[in-house]
PyMOL commands that place a pseudoatom at each C-alpha (Angstrom):
pseudoatom trace, name=CA, resn=MET, resi=1, chain=A, elem=C, hetatm=0, pos=[18.746, 145.548, 5.316]
pseudoatom trace, name=CA, resn=ASP, resi=2, chain=A, elem=C, hetatm=0, pos=[21.539, 147.344, 3.476]
pseudoatom trace, name=CA, resn=ILE, resi=3, chain=A, elem=C, hetatm=0, pos=[24.459, 145.319, 4.847]
pseudoatom trace, name=CA, resn=ALA, resi=4, chain=A, elem=C, hetatm=0, pos=[27.187, 147.670, 3.631]
pseudoatom trace, name=CA, resn=ALA, resi=5, chain=A, elem=C, hetatm=0, pos=[25.446, 150.738, 5.064]
pseudoatom trace, name=CA, resn=THR, resi=6, chain=A, elem=C, hetatm=0, pos=[24.966, 148.995, 8.397]
pseudoatom trace, name=CA, resn=LEU, resi=7, chain=A, elem=C, hetatm=0, pos=[28.620, 147.944, 8.544]
pseudoatom trace, name=CA, resn=ARG, resi=8, chain=A, elem=C, hetatm=0, pos=[29.707, 151.501, 7.677]
pseudoatom trace, name=CA, resn=SER, resi=9, chain=A, elem=C, hetatm=0, pos=[28.032, 152.714, 10.865]
pseudoatom trace, name=CA, resn=TYR, resi=10, chain=A, elem=C, hetatm=0, pos=[30.799, 151.005, 12.875]
pseudoatom trace, name=CA, resn=ASP, resi=11, chain=A, elem=C, hetatm=0, pos=[32.392, 153.575, 15.179]
pseudoatom trace, name=CA, resn=GLY, resi=12, chain=A, elem=C, hetatm=0, pos=[35.628, 151.683, 15.723]
pseudoatom trace, name=CA, resn=LYS, resi=13, chain=A, elem=C, hetatm=0, pos=[34.532, 150.386, 19.124]
pseudoatom trace, name=CA, resn=ARG, resi=14, chain=A, elem=C, hetatm=0, pos=[31.008, 148.998, 19.362]
pseudoatom trace, name=CA, resn=VAL, resi=15, chain=A, elem=C, hetatm=0, pos=[30.168, 145.885, 17.360]
pseudoatom trace, name=CA, resn=ALA, resi=16, chain=A, elem=C, hetatm=0, pos=[26.400, 146.487, 17.430]
pseudoatom trace, name=CA, resn=PRO, resi=17, chain=A, elem=C, hetatm=0, pos=[26.263, 147.011, 13.628]
pseudoatom trace, name=CA, resn=PHE, resi=18, chain=A, elem=C, hetatm=0, pos=[28.053, 143.688, 13.123]
pseudoatom trace, name=CA, resn=ARG, resi=19, chain=A, elem=C, hetatm=0, pos=[25.613, 141.921, 15.422]
pseudoatom trace, name=CA, resn=ALA, resi=20, chain=A, elem=C, hetatm=0, pos=[22.707, 143.516, 13.558]
pseudoatom trace, name=CA, resn=VAL, resi=21, chain=A, elem=C, hetatm=0, pos=[24.003, 142.131, 10.260]
pseudoatom trace, name=CA, resn=ALA, resi=22, chain=A, elem=C, hetatm=0, pos=[24.609, 138.702, 11.796]
pseudoatom trace, name=CA, resn=GLU, resi=23, chain=A, elem=C, hetatm=0, pos=[21.043, 138.702, 13.116]
pseudoatom trace, name=CA, resn=ALA, resi=24, chain=A, elem=C, hetatm=0, pos=[19.657, 139.857, 9.756]
pseudoatom trace, name=CA, resn=VAL, resi=25, chain=A, elem=C, hetatm=0, pos=[21.316, 136.963, 7.890]
pseudoatom trace, name=CA, resn=ARG, resi=26, chain=A, elem=C, hetatm=0, pos=[20.607, 134.374, 10.591]
pseudoatom trace, name=CA, resn=ASP, resi=27, chain=A, elem=C, hetatm=0, pos=[17.836, 132.606, 8.653]
pseudoatom trace, name=CA, resn=ALA, resi=28, chain=A, elem=C, hetatm=0, pos=[19.836, 132.283, 5.411]
pseudoatom trace, name=CA, resn=PRO, resi=29, chain=A, elem=C, hetatm=0, pos=[23.514, 132.634, 6.326]
pseudoatom trace, name=CA, resn=GLU, resi=30, chain=A, elem=C, hetatm=0, pos=[24.804, 130.639, 3.345]
pseudoatom trace, name=CA, resn=SER, resi=31, chain=A, elem=C, hetatm=0, pos=[23.325, 133.166, 0.922]
pseudoatom trace, name=CA, resn=ALA, resi=32, chain=A, elem=C, hetatm=0, pos=[25.030, 136.038, 2.769]
pseudoatom trace, name=CA, resn=VAL, resi=33, chain=A, elem=C, hetatm=0, pos=[28.549, 134.564, 2.619]
pseudoatom trace, name=CA, resn=ASP, resi=34, chain=A, elem=C, hetatm=0, pos=[29.093, 135.578, -1.051]
pseudoatom trace, name=CA, resn=LEU, resi=35, chain=A, elem=C, hetatm=0, pos=[28.163, 139.174, -0.347]
pseudoatom trace, name=CA, resn=LEU, resi=36, chain=A, elem=C, hetatm=0, pos=[30.154, 139.337, 2.887]
pseudoatom trace, name=CA, resn=VAL, resi=37, chain=A, elem=C, hetatm=0, pos=[33.304, 138.006, 1.221]
pseudoatom trace, name=CA, resn=ASP, resi=38, chain=A, elem=C, hetatm=0, pos=[32.925, 140.626, -1.515]
pseudoatom trace, name=CA, resn=ILE, resi=39, chain=A, elem=C, hetatm=0, pos=[32.427, 143.360, 1.090]
pseudoatom trace, name=CA, resn=ALA, resi=40, chain=A, elem=C, hetatm=0, pos=[35.473, 142.140, 3.040]
pseudoatom trace, name=CA, resn=ALA, resi=41, chain=A, elem=C, hetatm=0, pos=[37.589, 142.828, -0.056]
pseudoatom trace, name=CA, resn=SER, resi=42, chain=A, elem=C, hetatm=0, pos=[36.595, 146.503, 0.034]
pseudoatom trace, name=CA, resn=ASP, resi=43, chain=A, elem=C, hetatm=0, pos=[39.155, 149.243, 0.598]
pseudoatom trace, name=CA, resn=GLU, resi=44, chain=A, elem=C, hetatm=0, pos=[37.012, 150.664, 3.417]
pseudoatom trace, name=CA, resn=MET, resi=45, chain=A, elem=C, hetatm=0, pos=[38.214, 149.723, 6.894]
pseudoatom trace, name=CA, resn=GLU, resi=46, chain=A, elem=C, hetatm=0, pos=[34.696, 149.618, 8.375]
pseudoatom trace, name=CA, resn=LEU, resi=47, chain=A, elem=C, hetatm=0, pos=[33.528, 147.230, 5.676]
pseudoatom trace, name=CA, resn=GLN, resi=48, chain=A, elem=C, hetatm=0, pos=[36.611, 145.000, 6.007]
pseudoatom trace, name=CA, resn=VAL, resi=49, chain=A, elem=C, hetatm=0, pos=[36.319, 144.756, 9.774]
pseudoatom trace, name=CA, resn=GLY, resi=50, chain=A, elem=C, hetatm=0, pos=[32.538, 144.354, 9.797]
pseudoatom trace, name=CA, resn=ALA, resi=51, chain=A, elem=C, hetatm=0, pos=[32.294, 141.767, 7.038]
pseudoatom trace, name=CA, resn=THR, resi=52, chain=A, elem=C, hetatm=0, pos=[35.111, 139.650, 8.471]
pseudoatom trace, name=CA, resn=TRP, resi=53, chain=A, elem=C, hetatm=0, pos=[33.575, 139.866, 11.966]
pseudoatom trace, name=CA, resn=VAL, resi=54, chain=A, elem=C, hetatm=0, pos=[30.251, 138.573, 10.614]
pseudoatom trace, name=CA, resn=LEU, resi=55, chain=A, elem=C, hetatm=0, pos=[32.012, 135.866, 8.574]
pseudoatom trace, name=CA, resn=LYS, resi=56, chain=A, elem=C, hetatm=0, pos=[33.907, 134.751, 11.687]
pseudoatom trace, name=CA, resn=HIS, resi=57, chain=A, elem=C, hetatm=0, pos=[30.646, 134.710, 13.661]
pseudoatom trace, name=CA, resn=LEU, resi=58, chain=A, elem=C, hetatm=0, pos=[28.930, 132.631, 10.963]
pseudoatom trace, name=CA, resn=ALA, resi=59, chain=A, elem=C, hetatm=0, pos=[31.894, 130.233, 10.799]
pseudoatom trace, name=CA, resn=GLU, resi=60, chain=A, elem=C, hetatm=0, pos=[31.697, 129.727, 14.556]
pseudoatom trace, name=CA, resn=GLN, resi=61, chain=A, elem=C, hetatm=0, pos=[28.023, 128.842, 14.046]
pseudoatom trace, name=CA, resn=GLY, resi=62, chain=A, elem=C, hetatm=0, pos=[28.951, 126.236, 11.409]
pseudoatom trace, name=CA, resn=VAL, resi=63, chain=A, elem=C, hetatm=0, pos=[28.582, 128.303, 8.240]
pseudoatom trace, name=CA, resn=ALA, resi=64, chain=A, elem=C, hetatm=0, pos=[32.154, 128.902, 7.088]
pseudoatom trace, name=CA, resn=PRO, resi=65, chain=A, elem=C, hetatm=0, pos=[33.132, 130.114, 3.621]
pseudoatom trace, name=CA, resn=ARG, resi=66, chain=A, elem=C, hetatm=0, pos=[33.835, 127.262, 1.203]
pseudoatom trace, name=CA, resn=GLY, resi=67, chain=A, elem=C, hetatm=0, pos=[35.310, 126.835, -2.244]
pseudoatom trace, name=CA, resn=ARG, resi=68, chain=A, elem=C, hetatm=0, pos=[35.891, 130.077, -4.092]
pseudoatom trace, name=CA, resn=ASN, resi=69, chain=A, elem=C, hetatm=0, pos=[34.613, 132.121, -1.140]
pseudoatom trace, name=CA, resn=ALA, resi=70, chain=A, elem=C, hetatm=0, pos=[37.180, 130.499, 1.143]
pseudoatom trace, name=CA, resn=ALA, resi=71, chain=A, elem=C, hetatm=0, pos=[39.919, 131.113, -1.426]
pseudoatom trace, name=CA, resn=ALA, resi=72, chain=A, elem=C, hetatm=0, pos=[38.878, 134.756, -1.862]
pseudoatom trace, name=CA, resn=LEU, resi=73, chain=A, elem=C, hetatm=0, pos=[38.734, 135.378, 1.878]
pseudoatom trace, name=CA, resn=LEU, resi=74, chain=A, elem=C, hetatm=0, pos=[42.091, 133.723, 2.527]
pseudoatom trace, name=CA, resn=GLY, resi=75, chain=A, elem=C, hetatm=0, pos=[43.529, 135.649, -0.415]
pseudoatom trace, name=CA, resn=LEU, resi=76, chain=A, elem=C, hetatm=0, pos=[42.993, 138.813, 1.633]
pseudoatom trace, name=CA, resn=LEU, resi=77, chain=A, elem=C, hetatm=0, pos=[45.756, 137.627, 3.981]
pseudoatom trace, name=CA, resn=GLY, resi=78, chain=A, elem=C, hetatm=0, pos=[48.274, 138.623, 1.339]
pseudoatom trace, name=CA, resn=ARG, resi=79, chain=A, elem=C, hetatm=0, pos=[47.120, 142.192, 0.858]
pseudoatom trace, name=CA, resn=PRO, resi=80, chain=A, elem=C, hetatm=0, pos=[47.006, 145.284, 3.061]
pseudoatom trace, name=CA, resn=ILE, resi=81, chain=A, elem=C, hetatm=0, pos=[43.815, 145.218, 5.111]
pseudoatom trace, name=CA, resn=ALA, resi=82, chain=A, elem=C, hetatm=0, pos=[42.745, 146.499, 8.508]
pseudoatom trace, name=CA, resn=PRO, resi=83, chain=A, elem=C, hetatm=0, pos=[44.502, 144.612, 11.330]
pseudoatom trace, name=CA, resn=ASP, resi=84, chain=A, elem=C, hetatm=0, pos=[41.187, 143.661, 12.957]
pseudoatom trace, name=CA, resn=ALA, resi=85, chain=A, elem=C, hetatm=0, pos=[39.934, 142.247, 9.645]
pseudoatom trace, name=CA, resn=LEU, resi=86, chain=A, elem=C, hetatm=0, pos=[43.159, 140.293, 9.274]
pseudoatom trace, name=CA, resn=LEU, resi=87, chain=A, elem=C, hetatm=0, pos=[42.725, 138.881, 12.767]
pseudoatom trace, name=CA, resn=HIS, resi=88, chain=A, elem=C, hetatm=0, pos=[39.109, 137.878, 12.050]
pseudoatom trace, name=CA, resn=ILE, resi=89, chain=A, elem=C, hetatm=0, pos=[40.196, 135.982, 8.928]
pseudoatom trace, name=CA, resn=LEU, resi=90, chain=A, elem=C, hetatm=0, pos=[42.938, 134.181, 10.850]
pseudoatom trace, name=CA, resn=GLN, resi=91, chain=A, elem=C, hetatm=0, pos=[40.419, 133.241, 13.549]
pseudoatom trace, name=CA, resn=THR, resi=92, chain=A, elem=C, hetatm=0, pos=[37.996, 131.977, 10.878]
pseudoatom trace, name=CA, resn=LEU, resi=93, chain=A, elem=C, hetatm=0, pos=[40.615, 129.723, 9.268]
pseudoatom trace, name=CA, resn=PRO, resi=94, chain=A, elem=C, hetatm=0, pos=[40.189, 126.761, 11.668]
pseudoatom trace, name=CA, resn=HIS, resi=95, chain=A, elem=C, hetatm=0, pos=[36.515, 126.531, 10.743]
pseudoatom trace, name=CA, resn=MET, resi=96, chain=A, elem=C, hetatm=0, pos=[37.098, 126.467, 6.991]
pseudoatom trace, name=CA, resn=HIS, resi=97, chain=A, elem=C, hetatm=0, pos=[37.439, 123.534, 4.632]
pseudoatom trace, name=CA, resn=LEU, resi=98, chain=A, elem=C, hetatm=0, pos=[40.614, 124.071, 2.656]
pseudoatom trace, name=CA, resn=ASP, resi=99, chain=A, elem=C, hetatm=0, pos=[41.366, 122.809, -0.827]
pseudoatom trace, name=CA, resn=ALA, resi=100, chain=A, elem=C, hetatm=0, pos=[44.791, 121.191, -1.082]
pseudoatom trace, name=CA, resn=ASP, resi=101, chain=A, elem=C, hetatm=0, pos=[45.521, 123.364, -4.146]
pseudoatom trace, name=CA, resn=GLY, resi=102, chain=A, elem=C, hetatm=0, pos=[45.729, 126.608, -2.186]
pseudoatom trace, name=CA, resn=LEU, resi=103, chain=A, elem=C, hetatm=0, pos=[47.720, 125.431, 0.815]
pseudoatom trace, name=CA, resn=GLY, resi=104, chain=A, elem=C, hetatm=0, pos=[51.095, 126.600, -0.540]
pseudoatom trace, name=CA, resn=GLY, resi=105, chain=A, elem=C, hetatm=0, pos=[49.959, 130.186, -0.996]
pseudoatom trace, name=CA, resn=LEU, resi=106, chain=A, elem=C, hetatm=0, pos=[48.226, 130.151, 2.365]
pseudoatom trace, name=CA, resn=ARG, resi=107, chain=A, elem=C, hetatm=0, pos=[51.370, 128.763, 3.999]
pseudoatom trace, name=CA, resn=ASP, resi=108, chain=A, elem=C, hetatm=0, pos=[53.407, 131.606, 2.498]
pseudoatom trace, name=CA, resn=ALA, resi=109, chain=A, elem=C, hetatm=0, pos=[50.932, 134.246, 3.698]
pseudoatom trace, name=CA, resn=LEU, resi=110, chain=A, elem=C, hetatm=0, pos=[50.912, 132.771, 7.199]
pseudoatom trace, name=CA, resn=LEU, resi=111, chain=A, elem=C, hetatm=0, pos=[54.706, 132.656, 7.305]
pseudoatom trace, name=CA, resn=THR, resi=112, chain=A, elem=C, hetatm=0, pos=[54.794, 136.350, 6.428]
pseudoatom trace, name=CA, resn=LEU, resi=113, chain=A, elem=C, hetatm=0, pos=[52.244, 137.136, 9.143]
pseudoatom trace, name=CA, resn=THR, resi=114, chain=A, elem=C, hetatm=0, pos=[54.308, 135.382, 11.816]
pseudoatom trace, name=CA, resn=GLY, resi=115, chain=A, elem=C, hetatm=0, pos=[56.606, 138.400, 11.486]
pseudoatom trace, name=CA, resn=SER, resi=116, chain=A, elem=C, hetatm=0, pos=[53.837, 140.913, 12.253]
pseudoatom trace, name=CA, resn=LYS, resi=117, chain=A, elem=C, hetatm=0, pos=[54.507, 143.512, 14.928]
pseudoatom trace, name=CA, resn=ARG, resi=118, chain=A, elem=C, hetatm=0, pos=[51.011, 142.774, 16.298]
pseudoatom trace, name=CA, resn=THR, resi=119, chain=A, elem=C, hetatm=0, pos=[51.051, 139.975, 18.854]
pseudoatom trace, name=CA, resn=PHE, resi=120, chain=A, elem=C, hetatm=0, pos=[47.589, 138.594, 18.133]
pseudoatom trace, name=CA, resn=ILE, resi=121, chain=A, elem=C, hetatm=0, pos=[48.199, 138.486, 14.398]
pseudoatom trace, name=CA, resn=ARG, resi=122, chain=A, elem=C, hetatm=0, pos=[51.425, 136.540, 15.030]
pseudoatom trace, name=CA, resn=THR, resi=123, chain=A, elem=C, hetatm=0, pos=[49.588, 134.308, 17.477]
pseudoatom trace, name=CA, resn=TRP, resi=124, chain=A, elem=C, hetatm=0, pos=[46.825, 133.428, 15.029]
pseudoatom trace, name=CA, resn=ALA, resi=125, chain=A, elem=C, hetatm=0, pos=[49.260, 133.123, 12.103]
pseudoatom trace, name=CA, resn=TYR, resi=126, chain=A, elem=C, hetatm=0, pos=[51.099, 130.428, 14.057]
pseudoatom trace, name=CA, resn=ASN, resi=127, chain=A, elem=C, hetatm=0, pos=[47.737, 128.847, 14.798]
pseudoatom trace, name=CA, resn=GLY, resi=128, chain=A, elem=C, hetatm=0, pos=[47.011, 128.890, 11.074]
pseudoatom trace, name=CA, resn=LEU, resi=129, chain=A, elem=C, hetatm=0, pos=[50.253, 127.055, 10.424]
pseudoatom trace, name=CA, resn=GLY, resi=130, chain=A, elem=C, hetatm=0, pos=[49.138, 124.496, 12.998]
pseudoatom trace, name=CA, resn=VAL, resi=131, chain=A, elem=C, hetatm=0, pos=[45.836, 124.135, 11.146]
pseudoatom trace, name=CA, resn=LEU, resi=132, chain=A, elem=C, hetatm=0, pos=[47.699, 123.483, 7.904]
pseudoatom trace, name=CA, resn=ALA, resi=133, chain=A, elem=C, hetatm=0, pos=[50.063, 121.005, 9.540]
pseudoatom trace, name=CA, resn=ALA, resi=134, chain=A, elem=C, hetatm=0, pos=[47.149, 119.171, 11.151]
pseudoatom trace, name=CA, resn=ARG, resi=135, chain=A, elem=C, hetatm=0, pos=[45.548, 118.807, 7.735]
pseudoatom trace, name=CA, resn=ASP, resi=136, chain=A, elem=C, hetatm=0, pos=[48.714, 118.156, 5.704]
pseudoatom trace, name=CA, resn=PRO, resi=137, chain=A, elem=C, hetatm=0, pos=[51.235, 115.898, 7.440]
pseudoatom trace, name=CA, resn=SER, resi=138, chain=A, elem=C, hetatm=0, pos=[53.995, 116.853, 4.979]
pseudoatom trace, name=CA, resn=LEU, resi=139, chain=A, elem=C, hetatm=0, pos=[54.044, 120.339, 6.540]
pseudoatom trace, name=CA, resn=ARG, resi=140, chain=A, elem=C, hetatm=0, pos=[54.483, 119.130, 10.112]
pseudoatom trace, name=CA, resn=PRO, resi=141, chain=A, elem=C, hetatm=0, pos=[58.317, 119.007, 10.241]
pseudoatom trace, name=CA, resn=GLU, resi=142, chain=A, elem=C, hetatm=0, pos=[58.615, 122.578, 8.934]
pseudoatom trace, name=CA, resn=VAL, resi=143, chain=A, elem=C, hetatm=0, pos=[55.877, 123.858, 11.239]
pseudoatom trace, name=CA, resn=GLU, resi=144, chain=A, elem=C, hetatm=0, pos=[57.422, 122.109, 14.241]
pseudoatom trace, name=CA, resn=ARG, resi=145, chain=A, elem=C, hetatm=0, pos=[60.749, 123.860, 13.499]
pseudoatom trace, name=CA, resn=LEU, resi=146, chain=A, elem=C, hetatm=0, pos=[58.963, 127.215, 13.297]
pseudoatom trace, name=CA, resn=PHE, resi=147, chain=A, elem=C, hetatm=0, pos=[57.151, 126.490, 16.539]
pseudoatom trace, name=CA, resn=ASP, resi=148, chain=A, elem=C, hetatm=0, pos=[60.451, 125.564, 18.240]
pseudoatom trace, name=CA, resn=GLN, resi=149, chain=A, elem=C, hetatm=0, pos=[61.958, 128.908, 17.216]
pseudoatom trace, name=CA, resn=ALA, resi=150, chain=A, elem=C, hetatm=0, pos=[58.895, 130.911, 18.248]
pseudoatom trace, name=CA, resn=VAL, resi=151, chain=A, elem=C, hetatm=0, pos=[58.568, 129.426, 21.732]
pseudoatom trace, name=CA, resn=LYS, resi=152, chain=A, elem=C, hetatm=0, pos=[62.134, 130.508, 22.453]
pseudoatom trace, name=CA, resn=THR, resi=153, chain=A, elem=C, hetatm=0, pos=[61.618, 134.147, 21.516]
pseudoatom trace, name=CA, resn=ASP, resi=154, chain=A, elem=C, hetatm=0, pos=[57.964, 135.139, 21.185]
pseudoatom trace, name=CA, resn=SER, resi=155, chain=A, elem=C, hetatm=0, pos=[55.236, 136.309, 23.558]
pseudoatom trace, name=CA, resn=ALA, resi=156, chain=A, elem=C, hetatm=0, pos=[53.283, 134.232, 26.041]
pseudoatom trace, name=CA, resn=ALA, resi=157, chain=A, elem=C, hetatm=0, pos=[50.190, 134.433, 23.830]
pseudoatom trace, name=CA, resn=VAL, resi=158, chain=A, elem=C, hetatm=0, pos=[52.098, 132.900, 20.920]
pseudoatom trace, name=CA, resn=LYS, resi=159, chain=A, elem=C, hetatm=0, pos=[53.487, 130.177, 23.169]
pseudoatom trace, name=CA, resn=VAL, resi=160, chain=A, elem=C, hetatm=0, pos=[50.022, 129.236, 24.449]
pseudoatom trace, name=CA, resn=ARG, resi=161, chain=A, elem=C, hetatm=0, pos=[48.563, 129.077, 20.944]
pseudoatom trace, name=CA, resn=ILE, resi=162, chain=A, elem=C, hetatm=0, pos=[51.503, 126.945, 19.770]
pseudoatom trace, name=CA, resn=ARG, resi=163, chain=A, elem=C, hetatm=0, pos=[50.945, 124.587, 22.700]
pseudoatom trace, name=CA, resn=HIS, resi=164, chain=A, elem=C, hetatm=0, pos=[47.305, 124.139, 21.624]
pseudoatom trace, name=CA, resn=ALA, resi=165, chain=A, elem=C, hetatm=0, pos=[48.321, 123.666, 17.994]
pseudoatom trace, name=CA, resn=ARG, resi=166, chain=A, elem=C, hetatm=0, pos=[50.892, 121.040, 18.926]
pseudoatom trace, name=CA, resn=SER, resi=167, chain=A, elem=C, hetatm=0, pos=[48.329, 119.190, 21.001]
pseudoatom trace, name=CA, resn=ALA, resi=168, chain=A, elem=C, hetatm=0, pos=[45.891, 119.144, 18.070]
pseudoatom trace, name=CA, resn=MET, resi=169, chain=A, elem=C, hetatm=0, pos=[48.638, 118.030, 15.675]
pseudoatom trace, name=CA, resn=ALA, resi=170, chain=A, elem=C, hetatm=0, pos=[49.488, 115.160, 18.041]
pseudoatom trace, name=CA, resn=ARG, resi=171, chain=A, elem=C, hetatm=0, pos=[45.834, 114.085, 18.094]
pseudoatom trace, name=CA, resn=CYS, resi=172, chain=A, elem=C, hetatm=0, pos=[45.858, 114.182, 14.279]
pseudoatom trace, name=CA, resn=ARG, resi=173, chain=A, elem=C, hetatm=0, pos=[48.922, 111.939, 14.201]
pseudoatom trace, name=CA, resn=ARG, resi=174, chain=A, elem=C, hetatm=0, pos=[47.014, 109.477, 16.348]
pseudoatom trace, name=CA, resn=GLY, resi=175, chain=A, elem=C, hetatm=0, pos=[44.068, 109.702, 13.944]
pseudoatom trace, name=CA, resn=GLN, resi=176, chain=A, elem=C, hetatm=0, pos=[41.725, 111.329, 16.425]
pseudoatom trace, name=CA, resn=ALA, resi=177, chain=A, elem=C, hetatm=0, pos=[41.198, 114.736, 14.798]
pseudoatom trace, name=CA, resn=ASP, resi=178, chain=A, elem=C, hetatm=0, pos=[39.883, 113.219, 11.590]
pseudoatom trace, name=CA, resn=ALA, resi=179, chain=A, elem=C, hetatm=0, pos=[36.878, 111.976, 13.526]
pseudoatom trace, name=CA, resn=SER, resi=180, chain=A, elem=C, hetatm=0, pos=[36.288, 115.331, 15.219]
pseudoatom trace, name=CA, resn=PRO, resi=181, chain=A, elem=C, hetatm=0, pos=[36.826, 118.647, 13.423]
pseudoatom trace, name=CA, resn=GLU, resi=182, chain=A, elem=C, hetatm=0, pos=[36.813, 120.423, 16.779]
pseudoatom trace, name=CA, resn=GLU, resi=183, chain=A, elem=C, hetatm=0, pos=[40.336, 119.098, 17.325]
pseudoatom trace, name=CA, resn=ILE, resi=184, chain=A, elem=C, hetatm=0, pos=[41.797, 121.461, 14.709]
pseudoatom trace, name=CA, resn=PRO, resi=185, chain=A, elem=C, hetatm=0, pos=[43.775, 124.281, 16.407]
pseudoatom trace, name=CA, resn=GLY, resi=186, chain=A, elem=C, hetatm=0, pos=[41.622, 127.286, 17.157]
pseudoatom trace, name=CA, resn=ARG, resi=187, chain=A, elem=C, hetatm=0, pos=[38.270, 125.511, 17.240]
pseudoatom trace, name=CA, resn=SER, resi=188, chain=A, elem=C, hetatm=0, pos=[36.120, 125.194, 20.313]
pseudoatom trace, name=CA, resn=GLY, resi=189, chain=A, elem=C, hetatm=0, pos=[37.957, 127.862, 22.245]
pseudoatom trace, name=CA, resn=ARG, resi=190, chain=A, elem=C, hetatm=0, pos=[41.425, 126.527, 21.535]
for i in range(1, 190): cmd.bond("trace and resi %d" % i, "trace and resi %d" % (i + 1))
show_as sticks, trace
zoom trace
């Protein structure tokens, strides 16, 4: 299968091409992650949206980008990309293993995205901050302050996501999330 050609057939509505790619890489998803991350960095909206959709799908199945692929994918948060692709990356973040080295840059990108005019991007940017705070306790006081401000002024969707993130952060403080990665904000339907 020509993955890029299949993703280009996206009509802006139906995700059938994305599902076809996900099905095509089902037997060897790890080998497809490199290519999908490269395709996600394309300037073409269809490729950005399609590749990030498939990467999100794979991450939800337990095959999340790691190492340099994770860094490259998260690096897209700081550049202009299609809003749906941006959302897919933010929704993939809870499934990814993050290197401590890149957390500062990721934090900055997420802070910028909390100012997005798009509600779901703001929602998942706050969730991303919760993910970082759950994994790095030194970020918790700053993230809690940001959460406090957001729940006073932002949408109901943001408030719900912050509530889930705070719950996961509390479980981390009690040492429970370390035993179960599903406790990170955004995982398992959170």
